[in-house]
Structure formats: C-alpha cells, structure tokens
ZAVOKE-218241 format. One line per 8 residues: number of its first residue (from 0); their letters; for each residue y, x, z of C-alpha. Coordinates in nm, 4 decimals. Example, Ala and Ser with C-alpha at 12.3 -4.5 7.8 and 13.67 -1.06 7.14 Angstrom:
ZAVOKE-218241
0) AS) -0.4500 1.2300 0.7800  -0.1060 1.3670 0.7140
//
This chain:
ZAVOKE-218241
0) XXXXXXXX) 9.3628 -10.7590 6.0014  9.5719 -10.4429 5.8761  9.3037 -10.2075 5.9689  9.0621 -10.4292 5.7014  9.2940 -10.3357 5.4348  9.3709 -10.0087 5.5267  8.9924 -9.9463 5.4846  8.9621 -10.1174 5.1429
8) XXXXXXXX) 9.3010 -9.9376 5.0465  9.0698 -9.5850 5.1667  8.8066 -9.7511 4.9402  8.9649 -9.7901 4.6375  9.1752 -9.4733 4.6653  8.8150 -9.2656 4.7144  8.6929 -9.4464 4.4184  8.9921 -9.3579 4.1951
16) XXXXXXXX) 8.9609 -9.0498 4.2745  8.6209 -9.0616 4.1824  8.6722 -9.1718 3.8599  8.9518 -8.9665 3.8019  8.7844 -8.6499 3.8891  8.4774 -8.7460 3.6802  8.7580 -8.8502 3.3390  8.8697 -8.5230 3.4155
24) XXXXXXXX) 8.5693 -8.3228 3.3564  8.4289 -8.5595 3.0963  8.7570 -8.4322 2.9333  8.7652 -8.0746 3.0057  8.4002 -8.1036 2.8639  8.4864 -8.2546 2.5264  8.7574 -8.0260 2.4913  8.5841 -7.7511 2.5005
32) XXXXXXXX) 8.3207 -7.8734 2.2559  8.6146 -7.9470 2.0010  8.7201 -7.5883 2.0922  8.3835 -7.4264 2.0423  8.3211 -7.6577 1.7537  8.6543 -7.5487 1.5781  8.5728 -7.1547 1.6533  8.2443 -7.2278 1.4865
40) XXXXXXXX) 8.4161 -7.3624 1.1965  8.6244 -7.0949 1.1636  8.3353 -6.8497 1.1484  8.1735 -7.0535 0.8864  8.4989 -7.1104 0.6750  8.5491 -6.6958 0.7124  8.1611 -6.6501 0.6082  8.2483 -6.8706 0.2863
48) XXXXXXXX) 8.5511 -6.7025 0.2240  8.3646 -6.3317 0.2519  8.0852 -6.4669 0.0190  8.2967 -6.6819 -0.2618  8.3283 -6.3949 -0.4643  8.0431 -6.2254 -0.4457  7.8148 -6.3217 -0.7713  7.4417 -6.1183 -0.6960
56) XXXXXXXX) 7.2114 -6.1327 -0.4196  7.2719 -5.7748 -0.3202  7.6385 -5.8167 -0.2464  7.5903 -6.1405 -0.0960  7.3687 -6.0056 0.1868  7.5935 -5.6998 0.1944  7.9029 -5.9269 0.2688  7.6669 -6.1498 0.5221
64) XXXXXXXX) 7.5772 -5.8367 0.7118  7.9286 -5.7526 0.7587  8.0422 -6.0562 0.8387  7.7329 -6.1157 1.0954  7.7831 -5.7980 1.2606  8.1357 -5.8818 1.5417  7.8886 -6.2287 1.6307  7.5539 -6.0194 1.6362
72) XXXXXXXX) 7.5153 -5.7018 1.6852  7.2364 -5.5629 1.4202  7.0807 -5.2505 1.2682  6.9089 -5.4597 0.9531  6.9366 -5.7901 0.8196  6.6787 -5.8775 0.4968  6.6144 -6.1483 0.2568  6.3238 -6.2442 0.1155
80) XXXXXXXX) 6.2235 -6.5232 -0.1234  5.9061 -6.5064 -0.2383  5.8648 -6.7778 -0.5374  6.0859 -6.6123 -0.6795  6.0303 -6.2550 -0.6183  6.3668 -6.1657 -0.4664  6.4280 -5.9467 -0.2033  6.7159 -5.7238 -0.0809
88) XXXXXXXX) 6.7706 -5.5287 0.2661  7.0856 -5.3946 0.3866  7.0451 -5.1342 0.7216  7.3610 -5.0090 0.8981  7.1753 -4.7083 1.0315  7.0769 -4.3360 0.8999  6.8591 -4.1115 0.9188  6.4339 -4.1297 0.9960
96) XXXXXXXX) 6.5263 -4.4771 1.1800  6.6292 -4.6251 0.8684  6.2934 -4.5655 0.7013  6.1406 -4.6925 0.9794  6.3526 -4.9837 0.9886  6.3080 -5.0316 0.6255  5.9214 -4.9875 0.6122  5.9129 -5.2348 0.9286
104) XXXXXXXX) 6.0971 -5.4973 0.7704  5.8748 -5.4862 0.4432  5.5660 -5.5070 0.6071  5.6840 -5.7755 0.8455  5.8205 -5.9861 0.5342  5.4830 -5.9314 0.3622  5.3145 -6.1651 0.5765  5.3909 -6.5106 0.6817
112) XXXXXXXX) 5.6877 -6.4413 0.9509  5.6966 -6.6371 1.2329  5.9581 -6.8433 1.2593  6.2483 -6.7536 1.5470  6.2935 -6.4609 1.7858  6.0731 -6.1939 1.9405  6.0015 -5.8473 2.0447  5.8671 -5.6200 1.7570
120) XXXXXXXX) 5.5543 -5.5263 1.8578  5.5868 -5.1807 1.6941  5.9060 -5.0701 1.8253  5.9431 -5.1893 2.1952  6.3142 -5.1020 2.1424  6.3743 -5.3509 1.8551  6.3771 -5.7426 1.8735  6.4247 -5.9737 1.5380
128) XXXXXXXX) 6.5035 -6.3213 1.4750  6.3580 -6.4696 1.1724  6.4812 -6.8282 1.0187  6.3310 -6.9864 0.6991  6.5640 -7.1239 0.4938  6.2877 -7.3218 0.2871  6.1542 -7.6480 0.4629  5.9006 -7.7245 0.1750
136) XXXXXXXX) 5.6212 -7.4411 0.2477  5.7647 -7.1336 0.0130  5.8755 -6.8506 0.2435  6.2248 -6.7728 0.1841  6.4044 -6.6741 0.5038  6.6551 -6.4280 0.6792  6.5578 -6.1111 0.8613  6.7403 -5.9374 1.1374
144) XXXXXXXX) 6.6441 -5.6776 1.3356  6.8687 -5.5969 1.6645  6.8451 -5.4737 2.0399  6.9605 -5.7971 2.1901  6.7584 -5.9165 2.5379  6.5725 -6.2278 2.5499  6.8475 -6.3746 2.7265  7.0696 -6.3206 2.5101
152) XXXXXXXX) 6.8530 -6.4242 2.2077  6.8686 -6.8101 2.3836  7.2778 -6.8245 2.2198  7.1908 -6.5829 1.9359  6.8822 -6.7756 1.8187  7.0664 -7.1280 1.7146  7.3483 -6.9604 1.6441  7.2004 -6.7266 1.3724
160) XXXXXXXX) 6.9714 -7.0381 1.2459  7.2752 -7.2790 1.2119  7.4887 -6.9919 1.0208  7.1378 -6.8836 0.7897  7.1419 -7.2367 0.7026  7.4963 -7.1962 0.5162  7.3392 -6.9343 0.3380  7.1355 -7.1605 0.1584
168) XXXXXXXX) 7.3746 -7.2536 -0.1276  7.5583 -6.9434 -0.2051  7.2067 -6.7175 -0.1987  7.0712 -7.0106 -0.4537  7.4409 -6.9431 -0.6468  7.3419 -6.5620 -0.6471  6.9888 -6.5971 -0.7387  7.0933 -6.8262 -1.0538
176) XXXXXXXX) 7.3474 -6.6122 -1.1587  7.0792 -6.3054 -1.1749  6.8165 -6.5191 -1.3705  7.1101 -6.5931 -1.6259  7.2199 -6.2385 -1.6602  6.8867 -6.1284 -1.6860  6.7929 -6.3807 -1.9822  7.1170 -6.2670 -2.1587
184) XXXXXXXX) 6.9641 -5.9190 -2.1554  6.5964 -5.9740 -2.2554  6.4177 -6.1307 -2.5725  6.2884 -6.4671 -2.4670  5.9756 -6.4104 -2.6428  5.8311 -6.1047 -2.5424  6.0361 -6.0029 -2.1944  6.1432 -5.6978 -2.3375
192) XXXXXXXX) 6.4709 -5.6092 -2.3004  6.7403 -5.6700 -2.5911  6.9396 -5.4728 -2.8649  7.2527 -5.4922 -2.6199  7.0447 -5.3427 -2.3365  6.8613 -5.0754 -2.5670  7.2493 -4.9566 -2.7120  7.3787 -4.9438 -2.3475
200) XXXXXXXX) 7.0783 -4.6975 -2.1946  7.0859 -4.5096 -2.4904  7.4397 -4.4339 -2.4598  7.3830 -4.3496 -2.1135  7.0470 -4.0834 -2.1604  7.2885 -3.9431 -2.4417  7.5353 -3.8713 -2.1836  7.2740 -3.7138 -1.9433
208) XXXXXXXX) 7.1670 -3.5163 -2.2477  7.4454 -3.3567 -2.3254  7.5572 -3.2970 -1.9680  7.2508 -3.1494 -1.8253  7.0665 -3.0187 -2.1681  6.7551 -3.2463 -2.1417  6.5515 -3.3557 -2.4094  6.5725 -3.6976 -2.5528
216) XXXXXXXX) 6.3425 -3.8866 -2.7926  6.4225 -4.2129 -3.0039  6.1555 -4.3976 -3.2201  6.1602 -4.6892 -3.4155  5.8924 -4.9494 -3.4417  5.8113 -5.1466 -3.6928  5.5131 -5.3712 -3.7175  5.2818 -5.3756 -4.0514
224) XXXXXXXX) 5.1326 -5.6633 -4.2181  5.3127 -5.8628 -3.9600  5.4585 -6.1416 -4.2257  5.0923 -6.2257 -4.3209  5.0509 -6.3620 -3.9824  5.3418 -6.6055 -4.0138  5.2809 -6.7035 -4.3522  4.8937 -6.7587 -4.3100
232) XXXXXXXX) 4.8716 -6.8540 -3.9353  5.1605 -7.0179 -3.8729  5.4733 -6.8717 -3.6689  5.3062 -6.9609 -3.3414  5.0807 -6.7332 -3.4224  5.2755 -6.4411 -3.4786  5.4809 -6.5356 -3.1494  5.1531 -6.4545 -2.9630
240) XXXXXXXX) 5.0702 -6.1748 -3.2003  5.4361 -5.9829 -3.0742  5.3799 -6.0951 -2.7174  5.0648 -5.8921 -2.7428  5.1862 -5.6130 -2.9103  5.4748 -5.5841 -2.6568  5.1980 -5.5754 -2.3676  5.0687 -5.3342 -2.5152
248) XXXXXXXX) 5.2779 -5.0713 -2.6023  5.4729 -5.1513 -2.2644  5.1297 -5.0992 -2.0653  5.1450 -4.7115 -2.1852  5.5025 -4.5889 -2.1451  5.6702 -4.4492 -1.8046  5.8767 -4.6849 -1.5712  6.1662 -4.4464 -1.6923
256) XXXXXXXX) 6.1355 -4.5033 -2.0538  6.2645 -4.7916 -2.2558  6.0881 -5.0556 -2.4622  6.3157 -5.3210 -2.6586  6.2988 -5.5657 -2.8643  6.5898 -5.5234 -3.1566  6.4745 -5.7547 -3.4626  6.1898 -6.0043 -3.5387
264) XXXXXXXX) 5.9198 -5.7333 -3.6114  6.1481 -5.4319 -3.4895  6.1015 -5.2481 -3.1697  6.3410 -4.9410 -3.0540  6.1820 -4.6668 -2.7859  6.3865 -4.4312 -2.5537  6.1997 -4.1753 -2.3969  6.4225 -3.9650 -2.1290
272) XXXXXXXX) 6.3220 -3.5964 -2.0735  6.0236 -3.5932 -2.3420  6.0356 -3.3234 -2.6216  5.8960 -3.3635 -2.9769  5.5396 -3.2538 -2.8977  5.5029 -3.4605 -2.6077  5.7197 -3.7726 -2.7793  5.4569 -3.7238 -3.0996
280) XXXXXXXX) 5.1772 -3.7476 -2.9060  5.2792 -4.0992 -2.6996  5.3821 -4.2584 -3.0191  5.0299 -4.1602 -3.2117  4.8648 -4.3429 -2.8973  5.0574 -4.6389 -2.9540  4.9968 -4.6642 -3.3486  4.6254 -4.6654 -3.2126
288) XXXXXXXX) 4.6788 -4.9261 -2.9490  4.8346 -5.1649 -3.1666  4.5679 -5.1146 -3.4161  4.3122 -5.1612 -3.1202  4.4118 -5.5224 -3.0974  4.2330 -5.6124 -3.4016  4.5010 -5.9001 -3.4855  4.4469 -5.9787 -3.8780
296) XXXXXXXX) 4.5666 -6.2777 -4.1076  4.2935 -6.3591 -4.3503  4.2712 -6.1991 -4.6551  4.5407 -5.9840 -4.5056  4.5222 -5.5890 -4.4011  4.4768 -5.5430 -4.0023  4.8473 -5.5480 -3.8090  4.9600 -5.2164 -3.7034
304) XXXXXXXX) 5.2790 -5.0257 -3.6531  5.4886 -4.7739 -3.8422  5.7013 -4.5127 -3.6212  5.9897 -4.3007 -3.7008  6.0600 -4.0455 -3.4214  6.3940 -3.8246 -3.3764  6.4515 -3.5936 -3.1150  6.8699 -3.5437 -2.9995
312) XXXXXXXX) 7.0195 -3.2434 -3.1209  7.3021 -3.1395 -2.9439  7.6324 -3.2328 -3.0615  7.4985 -3.5235 -3.2481  7.6446 -3.8874 -3.2214  7.4744 -4.2193 -3.1702  7.4458 -4.3382 -3.4830  7.3876 -4.0342 -3.6489
320) XXXXXXXX) 7.0877 -3.9990 -3.3887  6.9833 -4.3612 -3.4844  7.0095 -4.2621 -3.8384  6.7509 -4.0045 -3.8346  6.5190 -4.2436 -3.7005  6.5717 -4.4926 -3.9458  6.5096 -4.2256 -4.2103  6.1714 -4.1062 -4.0255
328) XXXXXXXX) 6.0565 -4.5065 -3.9597  6.1086 -4.5053 -4.3799  5.9108 -4.2580 -4.4342  5.5961 -4.4046 -4.2518  5.6306 -4.7001 -4.4296  5.6517 -4.4995 -4.7513  5.3755 -4.2531 -4.6588  5.0815 -4.5679 -4.5941
336) XXXXXX) 5.2060 -4.7287 -4.2894  5.0571 -4.7149 -3.9402  5.1412 -4.3715 -3.8710  5.4642 -4.1711 -3.7021  5.7049 -3.9799 -3.8967  5.9951 -3.6925 -3.7878
//
C-alpha cells in the first residue's frame, strides 16, 4: 500500500513539475512578447515625435530616414504618390553611386512596384523593400534601398511594413499642408502664381542682378477689350478667356521666367538674365499669341494684350522699377493697344 501511495505521489509530483515548467515557459514567452511590444511602441512613439514638427513632405521623408537608420541601415528612402503627383527621395551616400541610386529608384517607382523585398536585378549588391500605403489601388508607397541579406529581410520586411503604416497619417497631413500652401500662392482660376509670389520672386531676382550684374527685364501685361467679353458674353466666358490667355503665355516662356496674375485681367512677367532686345522680341511674340487666340465678343474688337517693358538699372529701387513698367504700359495703351512699349 505504501509503495502504491509513493508511486502516486511521484506521479503527481511529475505532473506538477510539468505544469510548472509549461507555466513558466508560457510566462516567459508572454513577458518576452510584452517586452518586444513595449520596445516597438517606444520606437513608434519616437517616430511620431520626430514627425510631429514637420510640415512639408521633404522634411517628413528626411526625418523618417534619419529615424529608420539605427533600426534598418539603408542608402535611400523614397516616397511616391501617383494620384497627387508628389515624390521625394533622400539618399545617404555621395558621389557617382548617389546618382545611380536615385536613377534606379526613379525607374523602380515609375512602374507598378512589386510589394515586398527583393534583389535589384540591375544592382546585385543592392536590395529593396517596397511598402504599399494605399490599399485602394492607387500607387502610394515607401521604397528603401539597402544591403541587407535575404535572411535579415525576414525580420526587416514585417518591421518596415508595420512602421510604414504609421506614416500614412503624417504624410497625408504634409500633403494637405502643401496643397493649402500652394493654393494660398496661386490664382485659382488660371493656376498662375499670385501677386504675393510675384513680389517675393522680384525681390530675389533684383538681389541677384545687384550682386552679379546680370540683366533683368520686367513686363506688365493688360488685356485689351476684355471688358466687352464679360459685359456681352458673361463672366463665365471671361473666365474661359483668362485661362486660354494664361495657357498661351505660359507655353511661350522659359522655366526660369515667372508669369503671375496680379489683377482681374492684369499679368506680370519676370525675365531673369534677359536683356532689352531679347525681352522685346519675346513680348512681341506674346502679343501675337493672344491675338491668334481669336477671342472676340459680338460687336467688339478682338482680344489683345498691351505690354509695358523695362530693364532694371543698377541701383534702382523695386518701386521705381515697377513704376517705369507701369508708365510703359500706359504708353502702349495710349498708342493704340495690342503692342509692346519700353
């Protein structure tokens, strides 16, 4: 009887030890899960803390790259949103390799990227991770280029996916901020920059001309017979005419020039590094381009544009410069309109 009781006692002791071992193992696993989760939440908190003070897209992607570096060594981070035509890349290397990485990322993102991690076929020493941030089918994603091994990526890919998901809110905030900023600086009807941007740019170009002695031309443009379009055809047709004129003028100037809508039917044009002869030649072509639109209200003369031109003189103030442009514009109007006056 004693032997039987002793055997039962040992069996119960063995079961207890098994249960205790299993409990201890589960407890250790659970504590380890909480530890890892706590560390992850701390990283996410630090990420949002870094992004909270950033307003524009470029600053936000740059801050994300800096935050990511200790957790995932990389050479490039790129973000692209096709529907909103926004993109920014930050590369941590220099020299010829930098341009190679930027070119590769540009080509990679120009196609429909494969979500996940893989080897770059063009560069065997380089691997990529791409995370799609938009489940609705419109391409919006984050790309990283790095040197990690495929084995390391088994850990990196889920980590990057979870972290990148945290970017959607801040990135949307940055895009919305840039949209509002752009709207505040553009004319909603024509899409041209407004008077505020024109004034800022003119001050910058005057400073450059003063410093380097480069030529600077400024033109004021005022549409002729535009009032007849509004009065006889309605303001809707007037708005259409303004958009047509803005497109025609924009298509004939350089990227370095600045065309602004500064009033109802008034425009201003800054021509950096342009002397009087070249400016005059361009403005005559602009006059003709408006006439070629063939916009005309019933019983009125065809829409045209009068242009006043002035070239900056050394030491001249911005107010005197603009006053000379206004005086030239009045002379163009008085001389019969649809012409350029200097």
